C-alpha positions as CSV (number, residue, x, y, z in Angstrom):
1,X,0.0,0.0,0.0
2,X,1.4,3.3,-1.0
3,X,1.5,6.4,1.2
4,X,-1.3,8.0,-0.9
5,X,-3.5,4.9,-0.7
6,X,-3.0,4.8,3.1
7,X,-3.8,8.5,3.3
8,X,-7.0,8.0,1.3
9,X,-7.9,5.0,3.5
10,X,-7.4,7.1,6.6
11,X,-9.5,9.9,5.2
12,X,-12.3,7.6,4.3
13,X,-12.3,6.0,7.7
14,X,-12.5,9.4,9.3
15,X,-15.4,10.4,7.0
16,X,-17.3,7.3,8.0
17,X,-16.8,8.0,11.6
18,X,-18.0,11.5,11.3
19,X,-21.1,10.4,9.4
20,X,-20.5,11.7,5.9
21,X,-22.7,10.3,3.2
22,X,-21.6,7.8,0.6
23,X,-21.4,10.7,-1.9
24,X,-18.3,11.9,-0.2
25,X,-16.4,8.7,-1.0
26,X,-17.4,8.8,-4.7
27,X,-16.6,12.5,-5.0
28,X,-13.3,12.2,-3.3
29,X,-12.3,9.2,-5.4
30,X,-13.3,11.0,-8.6
31,X,-11.5,14.2,-7.6
32,X,-8.4,12.2,-6.7
33,X,-8.4,10.3,-10.0
34,X,-8.8,13.6,-11.9
35,X,-6.0,15.2,-10.0
36,X,-3.7,12.2,-10.6
37,X,-4.4,12.4,-14.4
38,X,-3.7,16.1,-14.4
39,X,-0.4,15.5,-12.6
40,X,0.5,12.8,-15.1
41,X,-0.1,15.2,-18.0
42,X,2.2,17.8,-16.3
43,X,4.9,15.2,-15.9
44,X,4.4,14.0,-19.5
45,X,4.8,17.6,-20.8
46,X,8.1,18.0,-18.8
47,X,9.4,14.6,-20.1
48,X,8.6,15.5,-23.7
49,X,10.3,18.9,-23.3
50,X,13.4,17.1,-22.1
51,X,13.5,15.0,-25.3
52,X,12.2,11.6,-23.9
53,X,10.6,9.4,-26.7
54,X,6.8,9.3,-26.6
55,X,6.8,5.5,-26.0
56,X,8.9,5.9,-22.9
57,X,6.8,8.9,-21.7
58,X,3.7,6.7,-22.2
59,X,5.2,3.9,-20.2
60,X,6.3,6.1,-17.4
61,X,3.1,8.1,-17.1
62,X,0.6,5.4,-18.2
63,X,-0.9,7.8,-20.6
64,X,-2.0,6.9,-24.1
65,X,0.3,7.8,-27.1
66,X,-2.6,9.7,-28.7
67,X,-2.9,11.9,-25.6
68,X,0.8,12.6,-25.7
69,X,0.8,13.6,-29.3
70,X,-1.8,16.3,-28.5
71,X,0.6,17.8,-26.0
């Protein structure tokens, strides 16, 4: 389990204890996913600027080559 996954798990447990509705979990997970994708795109832009081949950037960021070509 990564630090981020542990942090998410701790937040979810705290939310359950405080009585938040199930919608919190779904919203949090969706927001987290969107944030991670945004960060992956930022990293991909940097790697492309440094001259890394697109196939390597795709492997490192787990983004699709088609997405990378648009950057």
